[in-house]
C-alpha positions in Angstrom: 378.3 210.3 159.6 377.8 214.0 159.1 381.5 214.5 158.4 381.5 212.0 155.6 378.4 213.5 154.0 379.8 217.0 154.2 383.2 215.8 153.0 381.6 214.1 150.0 379.8 217.2 149.1 382.9 219.3 149.6 384.8 216.9 147.3 382.3 217.2 144.6 381.9 221.0 144.8 385.4 222.3 145.5 387.7 219.3 145.4 388.4 219.2 149.1 387.7 215.7 150.3 387.8 213.8 153.5 391.5 212.9 153.5 392.6 216.4 152.7 390.4 217.7 155.5 391.7 215.1 158.0 395.3 215.9 156.9 394.7 219.6 157.6 393.1 219.1 161.0 395.5 216.4 162.3 398.2 218.8 163.7 395.7 220.8 165.6 394.0 217.7 166.9 397.3 216.3 168.1 398.3 219.5 169.8 394.9 219.6 171.5 395.4 216.0 172.7 398.9 216.8 174.0 397.5 219.8 175.8 394.7 217.7 177.4 397.2 215.1 178.5 399.5 217.7 180.0 396.6 219.3 181.8 395.4 216.0 183.2 398.8 215.0 184.5 399.4 218.5 186.0 395.9 218.5 187.7 396.4 215.1 189.2 399.9 216.0 190.4 398.7 219.3 192.0 395.6 217.8 193.5 397.6 214.9 195.1 400.6 216.8 196.4 399.5 220.3 197.4 397.1 222.0 199.8 395.9 224.5 197.1 392.3 225.0 196.7 390.4 223.9 193.6 390.3 227.4 192.1 394.1 227.7 192.3 394.6 224.3 190.8 392.1 225.1 188.0 393.8 228.4 187.2 397.3 226.9 187.1 396.1 223.9 185.0 394.3 226.2 182.5 397.3 228.5 182.2 399.7 225.6 181.7 397.4 224.0 179.1 397.2 227.2 177.2 401.0 227.6 177.2 401.5 224.0 176.0 399.0 224.5 173.2 400.4 227.8 172.1 404.0 226.4 172.1 403.0 223.4 170.1 401.1 225.5 167.6 404.1 227.9 167.3 406.3 224.8 166.5 403.8 223.3 164.0 403.1 226.6 162.2 406.1 228.8 162.5 405.2 231.0 159.5 401.9 232.2 161.1 403.5 232.8 164.5 404.0 236.6 164.1 400.5 237.1 162.7 398.9 235.2 165.6 400.9 237.2 168.1 399.9 240.5 166.5 396.2 239.4 166.5 396.4 238.4 170.2 397.8 241.8 171.2 395.1 243.6 169.2 392.4 241.6 170.9 393.8 242.3 174.3 393.4 246.0 173.5 397.1 246.8 172.9 396.5 249.0 169.9 398.9 251.6 168.7 398.3 255.1 169.9 396.9 257.5 167.2 399.4 260.0 165.9 
């Protein structure tokens, strides 16, 4: 209900209605759903067929899910890929050395 109230107000104020908002968020939501499905399948496969502990399974599942999501976002938004990579490196502390 809150989405539709906010979307109505956004439509009236800035011309950005509910359909435009849903169209913009759809690729991200689909990538998140695919990531969740991949993580669920991987978790179930690892838990059923290995003797790894829960922490190892969780770590592998999280890393794989992040990789799936990053790959899908890179495919869906190729023009922003280099900007995102640069921002990730800067947040990890890989800044250029001062001259």
